[in-house]
C-alpha positions as CSV (number, residue, x, y, z in Angstrom):
1,M,0.0,0.1,0.0
2,T,1.5,3.3,-1.1
3,A,1.9,6.3,1.3
4,L,-0.6,8.3,-0.7
5,L,-3.2,5.6,-0.5
6,Q,-2.6,5.2,3.2
7,L,-3.1,8.9,3.7
8,A,-6.2,8.9,1.6
9,L,-7.7,6.0,3.5
10,F,-6.8,7.6,6.8
11,T,-8.3,10.9,5.9
12,A,-11.5,9.3,4.5
13,G,-11.7,7.2,7.7
14,V,-11.5,10.3,10.0
15,V,-14.3,12.0,8.0
16,V,-16.5,9.0,7.9
17,L,-15.9,8.3,11.6
18,Y,-17.0,11.7,12.7
19,V,-20.0,11.8,10.5
20,G,-21.1,8.5,12.0
21,A,-20.4,9.7,15.5
22,E,-22.5,12.8,15.1
23,M,-25.4,10.8,13.7
24,L,-25.2,8.1,16.3
25,V,-24.9,10.5,19.3
26,K,-27.8,12.8,18.1
27,G,-30.0,9.8,17.2
28,A,-29.4,8.2,20.6
29,V,-30.1,11.3,22.6
30,R,-33.3,12.1,20.7
31,L,-34.4,8.4,21.0
32,A,-33.8,8.5,24.8
33,A,-35.8,11.8,25.0
34,S,-38.6,10.1,23.0
35,F,-38.8,7.4,25.7
36,G,-39.1,9.9,28.5
37,V,-35.6,9.9,29.8
38,S,-34.8,13.1,31.6
39,R,-33.5,15.8,29.3
40,L,-31.0,16.9,31.9
41,I,-29.6,13.3,32.0
42,T,-29.5,13.0,28.2
43,G,-28.0,16.4,27.7
44,L,-25.3,15.8,30.3
45,S,-24.5,12.4,28.7
46,L,-24.1,14.2,25.3
47,V,-21.7,16.6,27.0
48,A,-19.7,14.0,28.9
49,F,-19.5,11.2,26.4
50,G,-20.5,12.3,23.0
51,T,-17.1,13.0,21.8
52,S,-15.8,9.6,22.8
53,A,-17.8,7.7,20.2
54,P,-15.0,7.8,17.6
55,E,-12.5,6.3,20.1
56,L,-14.9,3.7,21.1
57,A,-15.5,2.5,17.6
58,L,-11.8,2.9,16.6
59,D,-10.2,1.1,19.5
60,V,-12.8,-1.8,19.7
61,T,-12.2,-2.4,16.0
62,A,-8.4,-2.3,16.6
63,A,-8.8,-4.8,19.3
64,F,-10.7,-7.2,17.2
65,R,-8.1,-6.9,14.5
66,G,-5.3,-7.5,17.1
67,A,-3.9,-4.0,16.9
68,V,-4.0,-3.6,20.7
69,N,-0.9,-1.3,20.9
70,L,-2.6,1.0,18.5
71,A,-5.7,1.0,20.6
72,F,-3.8,1.8,23.9
73,G,-1.7,4.5,22.1
74,D,-4.9,6.1,20.7
75,L,-6.6,6.3,24.1
76,V,-3.7,7.7,25.9
77,G,-2.8,10.1,23.1
78,S,-6.5,11.2,22.8
79,N,-6.6,12.1,26.5
80,I,-3.4,14.1,26.2
81,A,-4.7,15.8,23.0
82,N,-8.0,16.6,24.5
83,V,-6.3,18.8,27.2
84,G,-3.2,20.1,25.4
85,L,-4.6,20.6,21.8
86,V,-8.4,21.0,22.2
87,I,-8.5,23.2,25.3
88,G,-5.3,24.9,24.4
89,V,-6.6,26.1,21.0
90,A,-10.0,26.9,22.4
91,A,-8.5,29.2,25.1
92,L,-6.4,30.9,22.4
93,V,-9.6,31.7,20.4
94,R,-11.2,33.2,23.6
95,P,-10.4,33.1,27.3
96,M,-12.6,30.5,28.8
97,Q,-14.9,31.6,31.7
98,M,-16.8,28.6,33.2
99,Q,-19.9,28.5,35.5
100,M,-20.5,24.7,35.8
101,R,-19.6,23.8,39.4
102,T,-19.6,20.1,38.4
103,L,-16.3,20.8,36.6
104,R,-14.5,21.4,39.9
105,S,-15.4,18.0,41.1
106,E,-14.8,16.3,37.8
107,I,-11.2,17.4,37.6
108,P,-10.0,15.5,40.7
109,L,-11.9,12.4,39.4
110,V,-10.0,12.7,36.0
111,I,-6.7,12.9,37.9
112,A,-7.7,10.0,40.1
113,V,-8.7,7.8,37.0
114,S,-5.5,8.7,35.3
115,L,-3.4,7.7,38.3
116,G,-5.5,4.5,38.6
117,L,-4.7,3.5,35.1
118,W,-1.0,4.1,35.9
119,A,-1.3,1.8,38.9
120,L,-3.1,-0.9,37.0
121,A,-0.6,-0.8,34.2
122,A,2.4,-1.1,36.5
123,D,2.5,-4.9,36.0
124,G,2.8,-4.5,32.2
125,C,-0.8,-5.4,31.3
126,I,-4.3,-4.2,31.5
127,G,-6.2,-7.6,31.9
128,R,-9.8,-8.6,32.1
129,G,-9.8,-8.4,35.9
130,D,-8.7,-4.8,35.5
131,A,-11.3,-4.2,33.0
132,V,-14.1,-5.3,35.3
133,L,-12.8,-3.0,38.1
134,M,-12.7,0.0,35.6
135,L,-16.3,-0.7,34.5
136,G,-17.4,-0.7,38.1
137,G,-15.6,2.7,38.4
138,F,-17.5,3.9,35.4
139,A,-20.8,3.0,36.9
140,A,-20.0,4.9,40.0
141,F,-18.9,7.9,38.0
142,M,-22.1,7.9,36.0
143,A,-24.2,7.9,39.3
144,Y,-22.1,10.7,40.8
145,L,-22.4,12.8,37.6
146,Y,-26.2,12.6,37.4
147,R,-26.6,13.3,41.1
148,T,-24.4,16.4,41.0
149,A,-26.0,17.7,37.7
150,R,-29.3,18.2,39.5
151,R,-27.6,20.7,41.9
152,E,-26.3,22.9,39.1
153,R,-27.5,26.5,38.6
154,E,-30.6,26.9,36.6
155,G,-29.0,28.5,33.6
156,V,-26.5,25.6,33.3
157,R,-29.3,23.0,33.6
158,D,-31.2,24.9,30.8
159,V,-28.2,24.6,28.5
160,L,-27.8,20.8,29.2
161,E,-31.6,20.3,28.6
162,H,-31.6,22.3,25.4
163,L,-29.0,19.9,24.0
164,A,-31.5,17.0,24.3
165,E,-34.4,18.6,22.6
166,N,-36.1,16.0,20.5
167,K,-37.6,17.3,17.1
168,N,-37.7,14.0,15.4
169,S,-40.0,11.0,15.5
170,R,-39.0,7.9,17.4
171,L,-38.5,6.0,14.0
172,R,-36.3,8.8,12.5
173,S,-34.2,8.9,15.6
174,G,-33.8,5.1,15.6
175,L,-32.8,5.1,11.9
176,L,-30.4,8.0,12.5
177,S,-28.7,5.9,15.4
178,L,-28.5,2.8,13.2
179,G,-27.0,4.8,10.3
180,G,-24.5,6.4,12.6
181,L,-23.5,3.1,14.0
182,T,-22.9,1.6,10.5
183,T,-21.0,4.7,9.4
184,L,-18.9,4.7,12.6
185,V,-17.8,1.1,12.1
186,I,-16.8,1.7,8.4
187,G,-14.7,4.8,9.4
188,A,-12.9,2.9,12.2
189,Q,-12.1,0.1,9.9
190,L,-10.5,2.5,7.4
191,I,-8.5,4.2,10.1
192,V,-7.1,1.0,11.5
193,I,-6.2,-0.4,8.1
194,A,-4.3,2.8,7.2
195,A,-2.6,3.1,10.6
196,V,-1.3,-0.5,10.7
197,A,0.0,-0.1,7.2
198,M,1.8,3.1,8.1
199,A,3.4,1.4,11.1
200,R,4.5,-1.5,9.0
201,D,5.8,0.4,6.0
202,F,7.6,3.2,8.0
203,G,9.0,1.0,10.7
204,V,7.3,2.9,13.4
205,S,5.5,1.1,16.3
206,E,1.7,0.8,16.4
207,L,1.9,2.5,19.9
208,V,3.6,5.7,18.4
209,I,1.2,5.8,15.5
210,G,-1.7,5.6,18.0
211,L,-0.2,8.3,20.3
212,T,0.4,10.7,17.5
213,I,-1.2,10.4,14.0
214,V,-4.3,8.5,15.1
215,A,-5.0,10.5,18.3
216,L,-4.4,13.7,16.4
217,G,-6.6,12.7,13.6
218,T,-9.5,11.8,15.9
219,S,-9.1,15.1,17.7
220,L,-9.2,17.5,14.7
221,P,-13.0,17.6,14.3
222,E,-13.4,17.9,18.0
223,L,-10.9,20.7,18.0
224,A,-12.9,22.6,15.4
225,T,-16.1,22.1,17.4
226,A,-14.5,23.3,20.7
227,A,-13.1,26.3,19.1
228,V,-16.4,27.4,17.6
229,A,-18.3,26.5,21.0
230,N,-15.9,28.6,23.0
231,Y,-16.1,31.5,20.5
232,R,-19.9,31.4,21.2
233,D,-19.2,31.5,25.0
234,N,-19.9,27.9,25.7
235,A,-16.7,27.1,27.7
236,D,-18.6,24.9,30.1
237,L,-19.5,22.6,27.2
238,V,-16.0,22.4,25.9
239,V,-14.4,21.7,29.3
240,G,-17.2,19.2,30.2
241,N,-16.7,17.4,27.0
242,V,-12.9,17.1,27.6
243,L,-13.2,15.8,31.2
244,G,-16.1,13.4,30.4
245,S,-14.3,12.1,27.3
246,N,-11.1,11.5,29.3
247,V,-12.9,9.4,32.0
248,F,-15.0,7.6,29.4
249,N,-11.8,6.7,27.4
250,I,-10.3,5.0,30.3
251,L,-13.0,3.5,32.4
252,M,-15.3,2.4,29.4
253,V,-13.4,2.3,26.2
254,M,-10.1,0.8,27.5
255,A,-12.1,-1.6,29.7
256,L,-14.1,-2.8,26.7
257,V,-10.9,-3.2,24.6
258,A,-9.2,-5.1,27.5
259,L,-12.2,-7.5,27.8
260,I,-11.8,-8.3,24.1
261,H,-8.0,-8.6,24.2
262,P,-5.7,-7.9,27.3
263,L,-3.7,-4.8,26.7
264,P,0.2,-5.1,27.0
265,V,1.7,-1.9,28.3
266,Q,5.1,-1.1,27.0
267,H,7.9,0.3,29.4
268,A,7.9,3.5,27.4
269,S,4.3,4.0,28.2
270,L,4.9,3.5,31.9
271,C,7.8,5.9,32.0
272,L,6.6,8.6,29.7
273,D,3.1,8.4,28.0
274,I,1.0,7.7,31.1
275,P,2.9,10.2,33.3
276,V,2.4,12.9,30.6
277,M,-1.3,12.1,30.5
278,V,-1.5,12.5,34.3
279,A,0.6,15.7,34.1
280,F,-1.8,17.3,31.7
281,A,-4.7,16.4,33.9
282,V,-3.0,17.9,37.0
283,G,-2.0,21.0,35.0
284,L,-5.6,21.5,33.8
285,G,-6.8,21.1,37.5
286,V,-4.3,23.8,38.7
287,I,-5.4,26.2,36.0
288,V,-9.2,25.7,36.6
289,F,-9.1,25.8,40.4
290,R,-7.5,29.3,40.3
291,G,-11.0,30.7,39.4
292,L,-12.8,28.7,36.6
293,V,-10.9,30.7,34.0
294,I,-8.5,29.6,31.4
295,S,-6.6,32.6,29.9
296,R,-4.9,32.8,26.5
297,W,-1.5,32.5,27.9
298,E,-2.5,29.3,29.8
299,G,-4.0,27.9,26.6
300,G,-0.8,28.7,24.8
301,L,1.2,26.9,27.4
302,L,-1.0,23.8,27.1
303,L,-0.6,23.9,23.4
304,A,3.2,24.3,23.5
305,C,3.5,21.3,26.0
306,Y,1.4,19.2,23.6
307,A,3.6,20.1,20.6
308,A,6.7,19.2,22.6
309,F,5.1,15.8,23.4
310,I,4.4,15.2,19.7
311,V,7.9,16.2,18.7
312,W,9.4,14.0,21.3
313,Q,7.4,11.0,20.1
314,I,8.5,11.7,16.4
315,L,12.2,12.0,17.3
C-alpha cells in the first residue's frame, strides 16, 4: 500500500468516523428523550461522552483486528490531545470563563482515574480483571455525575436540557442511530487499516502511531467544534466534553478493549506516555481551580506542551 493511498484511507476514515459519531450520538439522545428519559440526563450524557464515540468504535475495531498497541496509544494520546490541543486552542480563540460547578469535582476524578490507570498498568498489562474494576468505576462515576448535575445552577441546567431537545419522531431517531453506528464502524475500519499499514511500511511502532497520528486525527474535528463553541461563549460545554471524554476513554473504552484482548503496556508508556497524561490532567486542574478561567497564555502553554510531546514522540 503506497503512502498516498494510506493517507487517503486515513483521511477518509476520519471524516466517515465523525459523520457516524454525530449521527449516532444525536440519534441516541433524541431516541432517549422520546422514551421519556430526563432531558437533563441525556444532555449531560451528550456533553460528557458524545465526543468519545469515535475512540470507542476505533479502538474496539483495533482490538478485534489484534492491533492492541494502536488502541492503547490512541486512548492515551487522545486524553493528552483533549487537554493540550483542544482546550489549548479553544482558550487561544477566547479566554474560557466557566460556570458549571460540576467541573471542579470532575477534575479530581479525572486525575484519580489517570493515576488509577498508571497503577493498573504497573504490572505491564491491563487484563480482564482490571477491565471489570474499571467498568465498576465507570458505573460509580455515572451515578455521581447525574446526582451532581441536579444541583447545578438553573442556567446551566437549561443549557444541558436544550442539547437533548427532540424534534424527530422515534422512528427517525432510531434510523439516525442505526445509520450512525454503521458509518462509525466503516470509518474505524478504514483508520485501523491505514494506521497499521503506516506502522509497517515506515518502521514505526503501532503505539507511536496511535499516540500521534491516530490520536491527532480523531481530535481534529473535536478541535474545530470546541473552538467554535468557546467563541460562542460555551466554555462549560468544551471543558465538560474534555473531562467526560477522558474518563470515558479510560473507564469504558479501555475496559471494553481489555475485555476483548488484554492490553500489553510497554515500558515506554509507563515511563513517559501515562505520566504525561497524568501531568496534563493535573495541569488543567491547577489552572481551573485558580478561578474557573483559562486565559489565552494558559491555553498557549497547554498547546506548547502538547507540541513538545508530539515532537518527542517523532524524534
